[in-house]
C-alpha positions as CSV (number, residue, x, y, z in Angstrom):
1,M,0.0,0.4,0.1
2,N,1.3,3.9,-0.5
3,N,1.0,6.6,1.4
4,Y,0.2,9.3,-1.7
5,Q,-3.5,11.2,-1.0
6,F,-4.4,13.0,-3.3
7,N,-7.8,15.7,-3.2
8,A,-10.3,15.0,-6.4
9,N,-8.4,17.9,-8.3
10,Q,-5.8,15.8,-7.8
11,I,-6.9,12.7,-8.8
12,L,-8.5,14.5,-12.3
13,T,-5.0,15.8,-13.3
14,I,-3.7,12.4,-13.1
15,M,-6.6,10.7,-15.1
16,A,-6.2,13.8,-17.2
17,S,-2.8,13.2,-18.0
18,R,-2.7,9.8,-18.0
19,K,-5.4,9.7,-20.6
20,E,-3.4,12.2,-23.0
21,Y,-0.1,10.2,-22.5
22,I,-2.0,7.6,-23.2
23,D,-3.3,9.6,-26.4
24,R,-0.8,10.5,-27.2
25,L,1.0,7.0,-27.5
26,E,-1.1,5.2,-29.4
27,K,-1.0,8.1,-32.6
28,Q,3.1,7.4,-32.0
29,L,2.3,4.1,-32.3
30,R,0.4,4.3,-35.8
31,E,2.5,7.2,-37.1
32,W,5.7,4.7,-36.6
33,N,3.2,1.7,-38.1
34,S,3.0,3.5,-41.2
35,Q,6.8,4.6,-40.7
36,I,7.8,0.9,-40.7
37,D,6.1,0.4,-43.8
38,K,7.1,2.9,-45.7
39,L,10.7,1.4,-43.9
40,Q,10.2,-1.5,-45.2
41,K,9.3,-1.1,-49.0
42,R,12.2,1.0,-49.4
43,A,14.3,-1.4,-47.6
44,N,13.1,-3.7,-50.2
45,K,13.7,-1.5,-53.4
46,E,17.6,-1.5,-51.8
47,S,20.3,-4.0,-52.7
48,Q,21.0,-7.1,-50.8
49,D,23.9,-5.7,-48.0
50,L,22.1,-2.4,-47.3
51,K,18.8,-4.8,-47.4
52,A,19.9,-6.5,-45.1
53,T,20.9,-4.1,-42.1
54,L,17.7,-2.2,-42.7
55,D,16.4,-5.6,-42.2
56,K,17.9,-6.4,-39.0
57,R,17.4,-2.7,-38.0
58,I,14.0,-2.8,-38.4
59,E,12.8,-6.0,-36.9
60,G,14.7,-3.7,-33.8
61,L,12.5,-1.6,-34.2
62,K,9.1,-3.9,-34.7
63,E,10.5,-5.6,-31.5
64,K,10.6,-2.3,-29.9
65,R,6.8,-1.0,-31.3
66,K,6.0,-4.3,-29.3
67,Q,6.7,-4.0,-26.3
68,L,5.1,-0.7,-26.6
69,S,2.3,-1.5,-27.3
70,T,3.0,-4.4,-24.3
71,K,3.6,-1.1,-21.9
72,L,0.7,1.1,-23.8
73,E,-2.0,-2.1,-22.0
74,K,-0.2,-2.1,-18.9
75,I,-0.6,1.3,-19.0
76,K,-5.0,1.4,-19.9
77,N,-5.2,-1.5,-17.2
78,S,-3.1,-0.2,-14.7
79,G,-4.4,1.8,-11.5
80,D,-3.0,5.5,-10.9
81,D,0.2,4.9,-8.2
82,A,1.4,1.9,-11.3
83,F,1.1,4.5,-14.1
84,E,4.1,6.0,-12.9
85,D,6.2,3.3,-12.7
86,I,5.3,2.1,-16.1
87,R,5.6,5.7,-18.5
88,K,8.8,5.5,-16.7
89,D,9.8,2.5,-18.6
90,T,7.3,3.5,-21.4
91,E,9.6,6.5,-21.6
92,K,13.0,4.7,-22.0
93,L,11.5,2.3,-24.7
94,W,10.1,5.4,-26.4
95,K,13.4,7.2,-26.5
96,D,15.1,3.6,-28.4
97,V,12.2,3.7,-31.3
98,K,13.1,7.6,-31.9
99,K,16.6,6.5,-32.0
100,G,16.7,3.5,-34.1
101,F,14.7,5.5,-36.4
102,S,17.6,8.1,-36.6
103,E,19.9,5.4,-37.1
104,I,18.0,4.0,-40.2
105,R,17.4,7.8,-41.4
106,E,21.5,8.0,-41.1
107,I,21.6,4.3,-43.1
108,V,19.6,5.9,-45.9
109,Q,21.1,8.7,-45.9
110,K,24.7,7.8,-47.1
């Protein structure tokens, strides 16, 4: 049991920010799904060596995306006290996915 004491306004703020966070994450996942599809199509047009490199990176992105989807479901189903802990893990994955996209863009631009 935690020692948190919230008044009604704080609870509404937490719920609103949680809802906004869920909405933002869902939107970002949809956008990343589209970007991954485009990257896969681009990879299929590249030389075998570059395609192999891109395919490996894309698979890594897909795995992170899957992990983020799992975290999203946990956030949706968690209580407010667990939300912050799950959100911290989610933020790390979020940064990893953004970094993965940046790395792929660098590879493609070479």
